[in-house]
C-alpha positions in Angstrom: 6.1 9.9 5.3 2.6 9.7 5.9 1.5 6.6 3.6 -1.9 5.2 4.0 -3.8 2.1 2.4 -7.1 1.5 3.0 -8.6 -1.9 3.7 -12.1 -2.1 1.7 -14.3 -4.6 0.7 -18.2 -5.9 1.5 -19.0 -6.6 4.7 -18.0 -10.0 6.5 -15.0 -10.5 4.4 -12.3 -10.6 6.6 -11.4 -7.0 6.8 -11.4 -6.1 10.2 -9.7 -9.3 11.3 -7.2 -9.2 9.1 -7.0 -4.9 10.3 -6.6 -6.5 13.8 -3.9 -8.7 13.0 -1.9 -6.1 11.3 -2.3 -3.4 13.8 -2.9 -5.2 17.4 -5.7 -2.6 17.1 -9.5 -3.2 18.6 -11.6 -3.1 15.6 -14.7 -5.3 15.9 -14.4 -7.9 13.9 -18.4 -9.4 14.9 -20.5 -11.5 12.5 -22.4 -8.4 11.0 -22.7 -5.5 8.4 -21.2 -2.1 9.6 -19.1 -3.5 12.5 -16.6 -0.7 11.5 -18.3 2.7 11.7 -15.1 5.0 11.7 -12.4 4.3 10.0 -9.7 2.8 12.4 -5.8 3.1 11.7 -3.3 1.1 12.3 0.5 2.6 12.3 2.4 -0.5 10.7 6.1 -1.6 11.3 7.1 -2.3 7.6 9.5 -5.8 8.2 12.4 -5.4 6.9 15.7 -8.0 7.5 18.0 -5.8 6.5 17.5 -3.2 9.4 17.8 -5.7 11.5 21.3 -6.9 10.3 22.5 -3.4 10.2 21.4 -3.2 14.3 23.4 -6.5 14.5 26.3 -4.9 13.1 26.4 -1.3 14.5 24.5 -1.9 17.8 22.4 1.3 17.9 20.9 2.9 20.9 18.0 3.2 19.2 16.3 1.4 16.2 13.8 3.1 13.9 11.8 0.9 10.9 9.6 2.2 8.0 5.7 2.7 9.0 2.4 2.2 6.9 -0.8 3.8 8.0 -3.5 1.0 7.6 -7.0 2.4 7.4 -9.8 -0.2 8.3 -12.8 1.3 6.4 -16.4 -0.1 6.9 -17.7 -2.3 4.5 -19.6 -0.9 1.3 -22.7 -2.1 -0.4 -24.5 -1.8 -3.8 -25.6 2.1 -4.0 -22.8 3.6 -1.6 -22.1 5.8 -5.0 -25.5 6.8 -3.9 -25.3 7.3 -0.2 -26.6 4.0 0.4 -25.6 2.5 4.1 -22.8 4.9 4.9 -21.3 5.3 1.3 -20.4 9.1 1.2 -18.9 8.6 4.6 -16.8 5.1 3.3 -16.2 6.7 -0.2 -14.7 10.2 1.4 -12.6 7.6 3.2 -11.1 5.3 0.9 -10.0 8.9 -1.3 -8.2 10.2 1.3 -5.6 7.0 1.1 -2.5 6.4 -1.0 -3.7 2.7 -2.0 -6.5 0.2 -2.1 -5.9 -3.1 -0.1 -9.4 -5.5 -1.3 -10.1 -7.9 0.5 -12.0 -11.1 -1.3 -13.9 -13.6 0.7 -12.5 -16.8 -1.0 -13.5 -19.5 1.7 -17.1 -21.7 2.2 -18.4 -21.4 5.6 -22.0 -21.7 7.1 -21.1 -20.2 9.9 -20.1 -16.8 8.6 -23.1 -14.8 7.4 -22.8 -13.4 3.5 -24.2 -10.2 2.5 -25.7 -11.4 -0.7 -26.1 -14.6 0.4 -23.2 -16.5 -1.2 -19.6 -17.0 -1.7 -18.7 -14.9 -5.3 -15.5 -13.2 -4.9 -16.1 -12.2 -8.6 -19.5 -10.9 -7.8 -18.2 -8.6 -5.0 -15.0 -7.4 -6.6 -17.4 -6.2 -8.9 -19.9 -4.7 -6.7 -17.1 -2.5 -5.0 -15.6 -1.7 -8.2 -18.7 -0.5 -9.8 -19.4 1.6 -6.5 -16.0 3.3 -6.9 -16.6 3.6 -10.5 -20.0 5.5 -10.1 -18.0 8.0 -7.7 -15.4 8.8 -9.8 -18.0 9.3 -13.0 -19.0 11.8 -10.7 -16.6 13.4 -10.2 -15.4 13.3 -13.8 -18.5 14.9 -15.5 -18.6 17.8 -13.3 -14.9 18.8 -13.7 -15.5 18.5 -17.3 -18.5 20.7 -17.4 -16.0 23.2 -14.9 -13.0 23.2 -17.7 -14.7 22.4 -21.1 -15.2 26.5 -21.6 -11.8 27.4 -20.6 -10.3 24.4 -22.9 -11.0 26.8 -25.5 -8.4 29.6 -24.8 -6.2 28.0 -22.5 -3.7 25.3 -23.5 -3.5 23.1 -20.4 -7.1 23.0 -19.4 -7.6 21.7 -23.3 -5.1 18.9 -22.1 -7.4 18.5 -19.2 -10.3 18.5 -21.0 -9.2 16.0 -23.4 -7.5 13.4 -21.1 -10.8 13.8 -18.9 -12.6 12.6 -21.8 -10.9 9.8 -22.1 -11.1 8.8 -18.8 -15.1 9.4 -18.7 -15.3 7.0 -21.4 -13.4 4.5 -19.8 -15.4 4.6 -16.5 -19.1 4.9 -18.1 -18.2 1.1 -19.9 -17.0 -0.4 -16.4 -13.5 0.0 -16.3 -11.3 1.7 -13.5 -9.1 4.7 -14.6 -6.0 3.0 -13.6 -6.8 1.0 -16.8 -7.3 4.3 -18.6 -5.2 4.4 -22.1 -3.5 7.4 -21.0 0.4 8.3 -20.0 2.0 9.1 -16.6 2.0 12.5 -17.3 -1.7 12.6 -18.3 -2.1 11.4 -15.0 -0.4 14.3 -13.3 -3.0 16.7 -14.6 -6.1 14.8 -13.1 -3.8 14.0 -9.7 -5.9 16.7 -8.0 -9.3 15.2 -8.3 -7.9 12.2 -6.2 -9.8 9.4 -8.0 -10.9 6.3 -6.5 -10.1 3.8 -9.5 -6.5 5.7 -10.1 -5.4 4.4 -7.1 -2.8 1.1 -7.1 -4.8 -2.1 -5.7 -3.6 -4.9 -4.3 -6.1 -8.1 -4.1 -6.2 -10.0 -1.0 -8.2 -13.4 -1.1 -8.9 -14.2 1.8 -9.0 -18.4 2.1 -9.8 -21.2 4.7 -6.4 -23.0 6.2 -6.1 -25.7 3.8 -6.1 -23.2 0.9 -3.6 -20.9 2.3 -0.5 -22.4 0.3 -2.0 -23.3 -3.4 -4.9 -21.5 -3.3 -8.1 -22.7 -4.3 -11.1 -22.4 -7.0 -12.2 -18.9 -5.8 -8.3 -17.5 -6.0 -7.9 -19.1 -9.6 -11.2 -17.1 -10.4 -9.6 -13.7 -9.0 -6.3 -14.2 -10.7 -8.0 -14.4 -14.1 -9.9 -11.4 -13.3 -7.5 -9.2 -12.4 -5.0 -9.9 -15.2 -5.7 -6.7 -17.4 -5.3 -4.7 -14.0 -1.6 -6.0 -13.6 -2.5 -6.0 -9.8 -0.8 -8.2 -7.0 -2.7 -10.8 -5.3 -2.2 -12.6 -2.5 -3.6 -15.4 -0.7 -4.1 -15.3 2.9 -6.0 -16.7 6.0 -7.1 -14.2 8.2 -8.4 -16.9 10.4 -4.4 -18.4 11.0 -3.3 -14.6 11.0 -5.4 -13.7 14.1 -4.0 -17.2 15.9 -0.6 -16.1 15.1 -1.3 -12.9 16.3 -2.5 -14.3 20.1 1.3 -16.4 20.2 3.5 -14.0 21.9 6.5 -15.7 22.0 8.5 -15.5 18.0 9.7 -19.0 18.2 6.1 -20.3 18.8 5.1 -18.6 16.1 7.8 -19.9 13.7 7.0 -23.1 14.5 3.1 -22.9 14.0 4.2 -21.5 10.6 6.5 -24.6 9.9 3.6 -26.2 10.7 1.9 -25.2 8.0 3.9 -25.2 5.5 4.7 -21.7 5.6 7.6 -19.6 5.7 6.2 -16.4 6.7 2.7 -15.0 7.9 0.8 -13.4 5.4 0.3 -10.4 7.4 4.2 -10.0 6.7 3.7 -10.5 3.7 1.0 -8.1 2.8 2.9 -5.6 4.5 6.1 -5.8 2.4 3.4 -5.8 -0.9 1.6 -2.7 0.1 5.0 -0.8 0.3 6.0 -2.5 -3.0 2.7 -1.5 -4.3 3.2 2.3 -3.8 6.3 1.9 -5.4 8.5 3.2 -2.3 12.3 2.0 -1.7 14.1 2.4 1.8 17.3 3.9 2.8 19.2 3.8 5.6 21.3 6.2 8.2 23.5 3.9 10.4 25.6 5.4 13.2 26.0 4.3 17.1 22.9 6.6 18.2 20.3 5.3 15.7 20.3 2.9 12.5 16.9 4.3 10.9 15.2 3.4 7.9 13.7 6.3 5.5 10.7 6.0 2.8 11.4 7.6 -0.3 10.0 7.0 -3.6 11.2 5.6 -6.0 13.3 7.5 -8.1 14.2 10.1 -5.9 17.9 12.1 -6.2 19.9 12.4 -3.1 18.6 15.9 -2.0 15.2 14.9 -2.7 15.9 12.1 0.3 17.8 14.3 2.5 14.8 16.4 2.6 12.8 13.3 3.9 15.0 13.5 7.2 14.3 17.5 7.0 13.7 20.1 4.7 17.3 22.1 5.2 19.4 19.0 4.4 17.6 19.3 1.0 17.9 23.2 0.9 21.4 22.9 1.3 22.2 19.7 0.1 26.4 19.8 -0.9 26.8 16.0 -1.4 25.7 12.6 0.0 28.4 9.4 1.5 26.6 6.5 0.3 27.6 2.8 1.3 26.0 -0.3 -0.8 24.1 -2.4 1.7 25.8 -5.7 0.7 29.2 -3.9 1.0 28.3 -2.6 4.5 27.2 -6.2 5.5 30.0 -8.0 4.1 32.7 -5.6 5.1 31.5 -5.3 8.9 31.4 -1.4 9.4 31.4 2.3 7.8 35.2 2.4 8.5 35.9 -1.0 6.7 34.0 0.4 3.8 36.1 3.5 3.7 39.1 1.7 4.1 38.4 -0.7 1.2 37.4 2.2 -1.1 33.2 1.5 -0.8 32.3 4.6 0.6 30.9 6.6 -2.4 30.5 10.5 -2.7 27.6 11.4 -4.8 26.1 14.9 -6.1 22.6 16.4 -6.4 21.8 14.2 -9.7 22.5 11.3 -8.2 19.0 8.5 -7.7 19.1 6.4 -4.5 19.1 2.8 -4.9 17.0 0.7 -2.9 19.1 -0.2 0.4 21.7 2.6 0.2 23.5 3.6 3.7 23.7 7.4 3.5 25.1 10.1 5.1 24.7 14.0 3.9 26.4 17.0 3.9 24.7 20.6 4.0 24.9 23.9 4.5 22.5 25.2 6.9 
């Protein structure tokens, strides 16, 4: 599954520095606006202790983890929705992503220029939100005009028109589509529009080293401001993450984190949070040739999960043999699980659970 999270924010908030830490790519992290002209894309491995444990038990020839693509999108500025700066290009890059990682500057540093002259994460958030909302409003107005006549004779067009009318009113008062008073089924009727503010969002507060554990006054303001969005807020120091990234030895990284009072890097937390943001689950296949993590959407049935491996698996699905992760770890092997009666045989209606270890039977 090609999954993309786009990193957005005003210029010089730490986006490209954070992206470099995530992907070890070479996005330029310069102290001036528009240092990222084309979107940089990094393929990021999703940390998963379960995959590590299965590898230790099975000792396969190959290990394949889950991945997410992270897109570093150049800093937006006021007026982007009207094409200011590199607005149209930036907004198009965001449209192609599945979710948004919104980086907010929550640290004071006179040596790092702020595009608006002062540190104010709420103002920064409002600028980005407004530009995305204005672009969405333009998209919605055009679609309303297109379906309005059709709505008089076509049932689906009528429902689409009604939903768009609600969304339009919501955008006009400065609110994002993701908080609009419509149902999940309603969203399906407007999904093809790829509305920017309908995408799930994760807020990342980029703080100084002293604030990385408990946050600061800026973080508190952000948390209060996003309550209505029910969005997750992560506290990360891009400066610390860049220092961690320079340490090649795992033990050195561990000691460095411990000295700071941290149990894991902010990058690791961010990747897992992004995965969670997209409502994704992981199931595993485990054999001597390969232990592999597979990405599925929460709620997938066994045939749908099989289809992630190959479409023929879904078409010819017969059954799935399922072992729960904890049973596999406790008993130590697939054979031990079989002998203990811990291998379940499931049919087409089985809903896959996060961490399931699966083997599919199918007709070619």
